C-alpha positions as a printed NumPy array, in Angstrom:
array([[  0.085,   0.005,  -0.044],
       [  2.951,   2.335,   0.721],
       [  5.346,   3.293,  -2.061],
       [  8.955,   2.43 ,  -2.074],
       [  9.684,   6.058,  -1.136],
       [  7.055,   6.346,   1.585],
       [  7.955,  10.013,   2.301],
       [  7.123,  11.182,  -1.284],
       [  4.195,  10.83 ,  -3.494],
       [  5.325,   9.738,  -7.007],
       [  2.375,  11.122,  -9.125],
       [  0.723,  14.117, -10.2  ],
       [ -3.045,  14.739, -11.447],
       [ -3.89 ,  16.906, -14.272],
       [ -6.422,  18.829, -12.199],
       [ -4.589,  19.035,  -9.086],
       [ -0.792,  19.01 ,  -9.9  ],
       [  1.736,  17.627,  -7.661],
       [  0.346,  15.663,  -4.82 ],
       [  2.677,  16.328,  -1.667],
       [  2.969,  14.155,   1.467],
       [  3.385,  10.348,   1.977],
       [  2.179,   8.116,  -0.601],
       [ -0.641,   5.773,   0.094],
       [ -2.289,   3.709,  -2.518],
       [ -5.861,   4.339,  -1.302],
       [ -5.302,   8.14 ,  -1.478],
       [ -3.658,   7.935,  -4.876],
       [ -6.581,   5.8  ,  -6.378],
       [ -9.092,   8.371,  -4.922],
       [ -7.116,  11.327,  -6.253],
       [ -7.097,   9.859,  -9.826],
       [-10.76 ,   9.044,  -9.569],
       [-11.587,  12.51 ,  -8.805],
       [ -9.234,  13.767, -11.614],
       [-10.981,  11.35 , -14.042],
       [-14.457,  12.89 , -13.072],
       [-13.117,  16.319, -13.524],
       [-11.474,  15.666, -16.962],
       [-14.934,  14.28 , -18.062],
       [-16.682,  17.341, -16.993],
       [-14.317,  19.568, -18.7  ],
       [-14.338,  17.626, -21.913],
       [-18.182,  17.841, -21.997],
       [-17.996,  21.603, -21.427],
       [-15.539,  22.035, -24.245],
       [-17.315,  19.894, -26.708],
       [-20.891,  20.936, -25.622],
       [-21.76 ,  17.406, -24.831],
       [-23.23 ,  15.419, -21.888],
       [-21.413,  12.193, -22.296],
       [-21.724,   9.719, -19.271],
       [-18.79 ,   8.275, -17.638],
       [-17.836,   4.659, -16.149],
       [-15.13 ,   4.202, -13.535],
       [-13.972,   1.179, -11.939],
       [-12.41 ,   2.458,  -8.494],
       [-10.56 ,  -0.73 ,  -7.532],
       [ -9.009,  -0.247,  -4.045],
       [ -6.188,  -2.532,  -3.22 ],
       [ -7.052,  -2.062,   0.501],
       [ -7.675,  -3.832,   2.761],
       [ -5.786,  -6.599,   0.949],
       [ -2.715,  -7.84 ,   2.354],
       [ -0.128,  -6.471,   3.275],
       [ -1.665,  -4.483,   5.954],
       [ -0.057,  -1.17 ,   5.861],
       [ -1.105,   2.319,   7.032],
       [  0.317,   5.625,   8.271],
       [  1.354,   5.624,  11.862],
       [ -1.052,   8.072,  13.323],
       [ -4.165,   6.102,  12.017],
       [ -3.539,   3.015,  14.024],
       [ -3.25 ,   3.948,  17.708],
       [ -6.784,   5.235,  18.299],
       [ -8.249,   1.72 ,  17.141],
       [ -6.046,  -0.625,  19.145],
       [ -8.215,  -0.555,  22.212],
       [-11.396,  -1.486,  20.303],
       [ -9.789,  -5.149,  19.55 ],
       [ -8.25 ,  -5.801,  22.847],
       [-11.36 ,  -7.737,  23.799],
       [-10.494, -10.34 ,  21.427],
       [-12.017, -12.175,  18.419],
       [-14.462, -14.176,  20.428],
       [-16.079, -11.347,  22.235],
       [-16.021,  -9.068,  19.233],
       [-17.601, -12.025,  17.029],
       [-20.441, -12.261,  19.57 ],
       [-20.924,  -8.467,  19.611],
       [-21.068,  -8.272,  15.918],
       [-23.782, -10.707,  15.45 ],
       [-25.737,  -8.963,  18.132],
       [-25.229,  -5.696,  16.261],
       [-26.116,  -7.186,  12.925],
       [-29.359,  -8.565,  14.237],
       [-30.275,  -5.185,  15.835],
       [-29.87 ,  -3.547,  12.377],
       [-31.941,  -6.244,  10.711],
       [-28.998,  -7.469,   8.598],
       [-29.342, -11.035,   9.963],
       [-32.391, -12.572,  11.245],
       [-32.72 , -12.864,  15.133],
       [-32.89 , -16.69 ,  15.112],
       [-29.548, -17.214,  13.329],
       [-26.89 , -18.666,  15.725],
       [-23.238, -18.138,  15.56 ],
       [-21.215, -20.795,  14.095],
       [-18.322, -22.328,  15.97 ],
       [-14.902, -21.083,  15.756],
       [-13.551, -22.012,  12.36 ],
       [-10.655, -24.158,  11.131],
       [ -7.164, -23.239,  10.523],
       [ -6.618, -25.03 ,   7.143],
       [ -3.493, -23.311,   5.978],
       [ -1.34 , -23.782,   8.987],
       [  2.351, -23.399,   8.452],
       [  4.209, -23.076,  11.741],
       [  4.619, -26.855,  11.56 ],
       [  1.14 , -27.394,  13.166],
       [ -1.64 , -29.534,  11.881],
       [ -5.123, -28.666,  10.954],
       [ -6.854, -27.497,  14.067],
       [ -9.739, -25.209,  15.363],
       [ -8.991, -21.48 ,  15.927],
       [ -7.861, -21.203,  19.667],
       [ -9.924, -19.3  ,  22.158],
       [ -8.832, -15.766,  22.591],
       [ -8.53 , -16.309,  26.421],
       [ -6.116, -19.13 ,  25.893],
       [ -3.545, -16.867,  24.105],
       [ -0.742, -15.13 ,  26.179],
       [ -0.968, -11.355,  26.731],
       [  1.93 , -10.679,  24.161],
       [  0.24 , -12.576,  21.458],
       [ -3.189, -10.884,  22.239],
       [ -1.439,  -7.409,  22.024],
       [  0.144,  -8.405,  18.749],
       [ -3.08 ,  -9.604,  17.141],
       [ -5.229,  -6.683,  18.558],
       [ -2.772,  -4.236,  16.797],
       [ -2.979,  -6.341,  13.581],
       [ -6.692,  -5.878,  13.454],
       [ -6.503,  -2.304,  14.275],
       [ -4.194,  -1.887,  11.122],
       [ -6.736,  -3.58 ,   9.044],
       [ -9.548,  -1.46 ,  10.615],
       [ -7.555,   1.692,   9.886],
       [ -7.312,   0.615,   6.213],
       [-11.076,   0.068,   5.99 ],
       [-11.746,   3.502,   7.64 ],
       [ -9.457,   5.152,   5.065],
       [-11.472,   3.481,   2.286],
       [-14.698,   4.807,   3.943],
       [-13.232,   8.277,   4.061],
       [-12.167,   8.039,   0.331],
       [-15.408,   6.94 ,  -0.868],
       [-16.902,   9.974,   1.043],
       [-14.59 ,  12.128,  -0.967],
       [-15.839,  10.656,  -4.338],
       [-19.598,  10.997,  -3.276],
       [-19.08 ,  14.527,  -2.133],
       [-17.47 ,  15.47 ,  -5.481],
       [-20.476,  14.014,  -7.371],
       [-22.928,  15.764,  -5.11 ],
       [-21.3  ,  19.146,  -5.44 ],
       [-21.336,  18.723,  -9.133],
       [-24.981,  17.626,  -9.401],
       [-24.162,  14.253, -10.584],
       [-24.782,  12.041,  -7.545],
       [-28.497,  11.241,  -8.042],
       [-28.222,  10.014, -11.689],
       [-24.988,   7.984, -10.923],
       [-25.223,   4.24 , -10.215],
       [-22.774,   3.371,  -7.48 ],
       [-22.052,  -0.429,  -6.743],
       [-19.943,  -1.005,  -3.55 ],
       [-18.859,  -4.666,  -3.118],
       [-15.969,  -6.989,  -2.477],
       [-14.749,  -9.818,  -4.601],
       [-14.517, -12.517,  -1.617],
       [-15.   , -13.022,   1.971],
       [-12.569, -12.381,   4.735],
       [ -9.004, -13.688,   4.008],
       [ -7.829, -16.241,   6.592],
       [ -4.317, -16.66 ,   5.216],
       [ -2.195, -18.551,   6.508],
       [ -2.377, -18.97 ,  10.258],
       [ -4.595, -17.681,  13.055],
       [ -1.684, -15.466,  14.119],
       [ -1.041, -14.027,  10.644],
       [  1.801, -14.662,   8.347],
       [  5.148, -12.877,   8.258],
       [  8.847, -13.704,   8.788],
       [  8.597, -13.312,  12.515],
       [  6.56 , -15.983,  14.067],
       [  6.881, -14.759,  17.562],
       [  4.56 , -11.88 ,  18.727],
       [  5.967,  -8.435,  18.408],
       [  6.683,  -6.417,  21.312],
       [  8.109,  -2.932,  22.118],
       [  9.017,  -0.68 ,  19.346],
       [  8.557,  -3.504,  16.813],
       [  4.893,  -3.84 ,  17.795],
       [  4.426,  -0.076,  17.699],
       [  5.631,   0.374,  14.291],
       [  4.019,  -2.793,  12.87 ],
       [  2.664,  -2.261,   9.368],
       [  3.321,   1.537,   9.402],
       [  5.5  ,   3.985,   7.447],
       [  7.919,   3.811,  10.345],
       [  8.571,   0.019,   9.752],
       [  8.696,   0.649,   6.04 ],
       [  7.215,  -1.017,   2.876],
       [  8.791,  -4.448,   3.307],
       [  6.726,  -4.967,   6.612],
       [  4.132,  -7.399,   5.111],
       [  1.491,  -7.934,   7.842],
       [ -1.315, -10.491,   7.767],
       [ -4.151, -10.459,  10.393],
       [ -4.748, -14.334,  10.251],
       [ -7.596, -16.674,  10.51 ],
       [ -8.849, -15.666,  13.797],
       [ -9.795, -12.217,  12.779],
       [-11.104, -13.506,   9.325],
       [-13.52 , -15.556,  11.359],
       [-14.728, -12.289,  12.826],
       [-14.854, -10.641,   9.36 ],
       [-17.055, -13.624,   8.066],
       [-19.529, -13.32 ,  10.976],
       [-21.743, -15.217,  11.134],
       [-20.741, -17.524,   8.344],
       [-18.3  , -20.491,   7.889],
       [-14.873, -20.398,   6.388],
       [-13.131, -17.646,   4.521],
       [-11.553, -16.565,   1.088],
       [-10.329, -19.609,  -0.874],
       [-13.338, -21.661,   0.154],
       [-16.923, -21.848,  -1.103],
       [-18.888, -21.88 ,   2.036],
       [-20.694, -18.736,   2.72 ],
       [-18.026, -17.023,   4.658],
       [-15.723, -17.36 ,   1.441],
       [-18.133, -16.09 ,  -1.395],
       [-20.776, -14.127,   0.313],
       [-20.493, -10.483,   0.732],
       [-22.962,  -7.497,   0.578],
       [-23.51 ,  -5.382,  -2.568],
       [-24.54 ,  -1.815,  -1.671],
       [-26.262,  -0.008,  -4.573],
       [-27.046,   3.702,  -4.697],
       [-28.903,   5.082,  -7.712],
       [-31.503,   7.761,  -6.613],
       [-32.768,   8.277, -10.184],
       [-32.905,   4.694, -11.159],
       [-33.822,   2.375,  -8.317],
       [-37.303,   1.323,  -7.84 ],
       [-38.908,   3.015,  -4.746],
       [-39.468,  -0.358,  -3.126],
       [-35.783,  -0.976,  -2.918],
       [-34.518,   2.433,  -1.643],
       [-33.102,   1.99 ,   1.819],
       [-34.072,  -1.606,   2.01 ],
       [-32.175,  -4.816,   2.506],
       [-32.816,  -7.277,  -0.4  ],
       [-32.246, -11.036,  -0.292],
       [-32.07 , -11.208,  -4.046],
       [-29.12 , -13.581,  -4.931],
       [-26.571, -11.938,  -7.33 ],
       [-23.065, -12.763,  -8.389],
       [-20.203, -10.767,  -9.642],
       [-20.732, -12.172, -13.078],
       [-23.933, -10.203, -13.094],
       [-22.192,  -6.928, -13.15 ],
       [-21.324,  -6.873, -16.898],
       [-24.702,  -7.664, -18.308],
       [-26.31 ,  -5.397, -15.661],
       [-24.219,  -2.326, -16.617],
       [-24.523,  -2.965, -20.241],
       [-28.368,  -3.145, -20.005],
       [-28.544,   0.09 , -18.07 ],
       [-26.474,   1.582, -20.769],
       [-28.791,   0.272, -23.364],
       [-26.55 ,  -2.335, -24.77 ],
       [-26.773,  -6.081, -25.084],
       [-24.24 ,  -8.655, -23.692],
       [-22.173,  -9.91 , -26.547],
       [-22.135, -13.627, -27.193],
       [-18.371, -13.811, -27.479],
       [-15.364, -11.473, -27.101],
       [-11.832, -11.331, -28.611],
       [ -8.766, -10.803, -26.618],
       [ -5.729,  -8.856, -27.702],
       [ -4.14 , -11.982, -29.091],
       [ -7.266, -12.569, -31.386],
       [ -8.526, -15.643, -29.485],
       [-12.38 , -15.66 , -29.413],
       [-14.198, -16.801, -26.208],
       [-17.91 , -17.481, -25.696],
       [-19.743, -15.638, -22.879],
       [-22.505, -18.176, -22.818],
       [-22.654, -20.676, -19.92 ],
       [-21.62 , -18.367, -17.08 ],
       [-25.14 , -18.437, -15.582],
       [-24.96 , -14.517, -15.258],
       [-28.066, -12.518, -15.44 ],
       [-28.699,  -8.708, -15.705],
       [-29.977,  -7.203, -12.49 ],
       [-31.328,  -4.093, -14.399],
       [-34.892,  -5.35 , -14.359],
       [-34.813,  -6.055, -10.725],
       [-33.157,  -2.697,  -9.778],
       [-35.591,  -0.567, -11.812],
       [-38.909,  -2.46 , -11.169],
       [-38.254,  -4.317,  -7.752],
       [-39.305,  -7.602,  -9.334],
       [-37.007, -10.319,  -8.187],
       [-35.232, -12.681, -10.518],
       [-36.629, -15.823,  -8.898],
       [-34.467, -18.967,  -8.221],
       [-31.012, -18.723,  -9.459],
       [-28.598, -21.435, -10.585],
       [-24.778, -20.704,  -9.776],
       [-21.58 , -22.843,  -9.581],
       [-18.209, -22.226,  -8.16 ],
       [-14.93 , -23.925,  -8.108],
       [-11.736, -22.552,  -6.697],
       [ -8.588, -24.528,  -5.654],
       [-10.642, -27.787,  -5.405],
       [-13.308, -26.109,  -3.213],
       [-16.674, -26.636,  -4.934],
       [-20.202, -25.193,  -4.634],
       [-23.529, -25.313,  -6.65 ],
       [-26.642, -23.415,  -5.74 ],
       [-30.169, -23.845,  -7.047],
       [-32.67 , -21.577,  -5.289],
       [-32.199, -21.952,  -1.6  ],
       [-30.388, -25.226,  -1.901],
       [-26.647, -25.349,  -1.722],
       [-24.091, -28.02 ,  -2.331],
       [-20.502, -27.34 ,  -1.073],
       [-17.26 , -29.03 ,  -0.369],
       [-13.923, -27.968,   0.976],
       [-10.465, -29.283,   0.121],
       [ -9.682, -30.04 ,   3.739],
       [-11.594, -32.157,   6.451],
       [-13.326, -30.101,   9.201],
       [-12.38 , -30.39 ,  12.849],
       [-15.966, -29.453,  13.721],
       [-18.151, -32.172,  15.252],
       [-19.662, -34.103,  12.718],
       [-17.868, -32.109,  10.042],
       [-17.342, -33.302,   6.411],
       [-14.112, -34.823,   5.308],
       [-11.869, -33.447,   2.463],
       [-13.809, -33.103,  -0.813],
       [-16.94 , -34.554,   0.814],
       [-20.194, -33.039,  -0.441],
       [-22.434, -31.158,   2.129],
       [-26.049, -30.148,   1.56 ],
       [-27.728, -27.023,   3.044],
       [-31.062, -25.163,   2.749],
       [-29.834, -21.628,   2.977],
       [-33.371, -20.341,   3.355],
       [-33.631, -22.084,   6.734],
       [-29.89 , -22.464,   7.54 ],
       [-27.978, -19.438,   6.26 ],
       [-24.821, -20.452,   8.221],
       [-24.517, -23.869,   6.912],
       [-24.871, -25.496,  10.281],
       [-27.228, -28.406,   9.379],
       [-25.786, -30.747,   6.743],
       [-28.546, -32.592,   5.129],
       [-26.481, -34.646,   2.604],
       [-26.877, -37.874,   4.637],
       [-30.627, -37.264,   5.562],
       [-32.725, -39.908,   3.465],
       [-35.562, -37.349,   3.345],
       [-33.362, -35.277,   1.122],
       [-31.746, -37.988,  -0.887],
       [-33.568, -37.056,  -4.112],
       [-32.538, -33.268,  -3.629],
       [-28.906, -34.204,  -2.931],
       [-28.718, -36.352,  -5.979],
       [-30.291, -33.539,  -8.161],
       [-27.755, -30.994,  -6.851],
       [-24.867, -33.316,  -7.457],
       [-25.811, -33.822, -11.018],
       [-26.512, -30.073, -11.395],
       [-23.008, -29.422, -10.327],
       [-21.46 , -31.947, -12.528],
       [-23.37 , -30.544, -15.56 ],
       [-22.204, -27.017, -14.597],
       [-18.538, -28.219, -14.201],
       [-18.607, -29.9  , -17.528],
       [-20.001, -26.843, -19.359],
       [-17.303, -24.681, -17.666],
       [-14.22 , -26.8  , -18.181],
       [-14.013, -27.623, -14.58 ],
       [-12.893, -31.074, -13.528],
       [-15.906, -33.299, -13.618],
       [-16.74 , -36.908, -13.377],
       [-18.966, -36.918, -16.349],
       [-17.829, -38.672, -19.485],
       [-20.025, -36.879, -21.932],
       [-18.512, -36.952, -25.434],
       [-16.105, -34.393, -26.906],
       [-18.641, -34.169, -29.766],
       [-21.093, -32.66 , -27.508],
       [-20.128, -29.15 , -28.731],
       [-22.808, -27.151, -26.916],
       [-22.079, -29.061, -23.679],
       [-25.668, -29.717, -22.849],
       [-25.136, -33.376, -22.227],
       [-26.976, -34.587, -25.185],
       [-25.542, -35.678, -28.569],
       [-28.121, -34.303, -31.007],
       [-28.529, -32.289, -34.317],
       [-27.461, -29.03 , -32.665],
       [-24.116, -30.4  , -32.136],
       [-23.812, -31.36 , -35.64 ],
       [-24.735, -28.076, -36.755],
       [-21.757, -26.654, -34.843],
       [-19.659, -29.291, -36.432],
       [-20.851, -28.243, -39.955],
       [-20.107, -24.602, -39.112],
       [-16.546, -25.532, -38.227],
       [-16.276, -27.436, -41.272],
       [-17.238, -24.6  , -43.36 ],
       [-14.637, -22.357, -41.655],
       [-11.737, -24.926, -41.921],
       [ -8.929, -22.43 , -41.674],
       [ -6.845, -22.412, -38.452],
       [ -9.296, -20.99 , -35.773],
       [ -7.349, -21.227, -32.666],
       [ -7.914, -23.74 , -29.848],
       [-10.834, -22.024, -27.971],
       [-13.072, -20.936, -30.849],
       [-12.312, -24.098, -33.011],
       [-13.268, -26.602, -30.214],
       [-16.731, -25.008, -30.244],
       [-16.829, -25.327, -33.916],
       [-16.093, -29.112, -34.066],
       [-12.373, -29.379, -33.755],
       [-12.521, -32.384, -31.511],
       [ -8.589, -33.31 , -31.767],
       [ -7.777, -29.621, -31.008],
       [ -5.292, -29.341, -33.879],
       [ -6.761, -25.906, -34.914],
       [ -8.724, -27.132, -37.975],
       [-12.088, -29.019, -38.453],
       [-11.531, -31.642, -41.114],
       [-11.984, -35.276, -41.778],
       [-10.052, -36.306, -38.75 ],
       [-12.757, -34.666, -36.585],
       [-15.464, -35.937, -38.881],
       [-14.302, -39.608, -37.867],
       [-14.122, -38.83 , -34.278],
       [-17.546, -37.289, -34.246],
       [-18.958, -40.258, -36.108],
       [-17.37 , -42.654, -33.551],
       [-18.827, -40.499, -30.669],
       [-22.365, -40.637, -32.063],
       [-22.085, -44.404, -32.587],
       [-20.94 , -45.019, -29.02 ],
       [-23.5  , -42.688, -27.566],
       [-26.232, -44.631, -29.552],
       [-26.984, -41.701, -31.767],
       [-25.831, -43.421, -35.069],
       [-29.16 , -42.549, -36.778],
       [-28.875, -38.882, -35.909],
       [-25.441, -38.779, -37.443],
       [-26.507, -40.728, -40.562],
       [-29.39 , -38.167, -41.041],
       [-26.936, -35.449, -40.583],
       [-24.686, -36.77 , -43.397],
       [-27.703, -37.382, -45.656],
       [-28.854, -33.802, -45.366],
       [-25.459, -32.525, -46.464],
       [-26.222, -33.966, -49.865],
       [-22.564, -35.296, -50.29 ],
       [-21.197, -38.693, -50.125],
       [-19.652, -39.852, -46.792],
       [-15.731, -40.309, -47.123],
       [-14.783, -43.628, -48.593],
       [-14.037, -46.512, -46.126],
       [-10.371, -46.381, -47.05 ],
       [-10.237, -42.707, -46.255],
       [-12.245, -43.224, -42.967],
       [ -9.827, -45.991, -41.781],
       [ -6.69 , -44.01 , -42.466],
       [ -8.194, -40.876, -40.965],
       [ -9.452, -42.885, -37.873],
       [ -5.66 , -43.783, -37.086],
       [ -4.41 , -40.294, -37.619],
       [ -7.229, -38.766, -35.77 ],
       [ -6.872, -40.878, -32.56 ],
       [ -3.101, -40.272, -32.494],
       [ -3.652, -36.549, -32.897],
       [ -6.15 , -36.463, -30.196],
       [ -4.007, -38.312, -27.596],
       [ -1.005, -36.047, -28.463],
       [ -3.096, -32.868, -28.186],
       [ -4.615, -33.829, -24.905],
       [ -1.096, -34.652, -23.659],
       [  0.105, -31.207, -24.694],
       [ -3.047, -29.602, -23.103],
       [ -2.358, -31.171, -19.806],
       [  1.251, -30.051, -19.85 ],
       [  0.256, -26.509, -20.062]])
């Protein structure tokens, strides 16, 4: 967060000139945001236009390393000396008083320390009262540094909102404030830095500040992440609610439906909804594919994203959502209120699931994922439905899956039918080198960059093995051309199979 030369800011803004004082990333991002807004106004004034603007204000804070200016920390330390157990209890009470969490929601047990280090095995977060005073003082200051970073973001967002308001732009500006994941529990409950012992004396007082310097990389640890995820389970990296559930705060006075203003909504949304939502509000449609700077083309279908524009402007909910996740082997699948989830480590909690074992929850009744229904025979059919749903989602999104659906299932709907052969035909007609991503969707089964007779042989074999020979024969007949001769087919089959094996070996090596 601090620059290599912490006593000097190394940037200027076009509207404000040189920025004196100590560099801090949150301040710099805010300064540049205000500069961008002013430049947009000046351009509109000069050109006699009223062009809108879009800005992505991506603060690095409070991501690690935890770093702030010295004077921001001291006033906050006493707030966290009560420890993570007491503060977690107090937070739940406060959230329930504010109506953020239902009053009948119980706090989950202290979470697991999965990424341990320090030569320790997987274990439950230790009780705060079991820690020695030096460790408590070290940890309280770490959390105070984190809190100071959050307060600086709050102050900085206030600068942006005030600027919009002074210039008469606040009411007609849609503002979305959100985070990309839950609290980060890396790597140990005590944090993670080169010094494993608690800091004391001057080293404690200067922790994570300009006095210590930019190489002082501070983490706050799993214990405080458990507080940050209150009342949910687990943290960043994992797909339980503590890792993936965070609030989205939306302000848009001139656009939001009146029924939503000042309200808390339970509408399920996902970060993947942002793009279609913003495009819809701007009067544009979500493209079906996009091309990167190298020229490779990627499909935008299959992500399960939805525009929230209709919900925001009318108040009408989207209904049940289907969403899937996979990160570092941690998996989840949601359908309405039902959620299937697994972690890549075995829980230490009483009755907890083992590593990579599925758990099933009804989030409508159990938002903290405390009552695993995966072994309840009453919900056996729902469990099977959710597992099948995840495997289909994983297959469609190139995530490791147990499914053995054919490589000729080009639209990845789990069925070999005429639509797949239509995609194959499109690829045949565009038989130039297409690039591995785009060409596979067009029928390049062996991933050699071109759709040709080799792929025809593999597609024919796939339809035969899938019991869809008649569908394939009907497709060939509709082309009005003879099928390749038996000799050509035999020779191509050998070449195709060889190239397919070679291509997949190369693909795995990357």
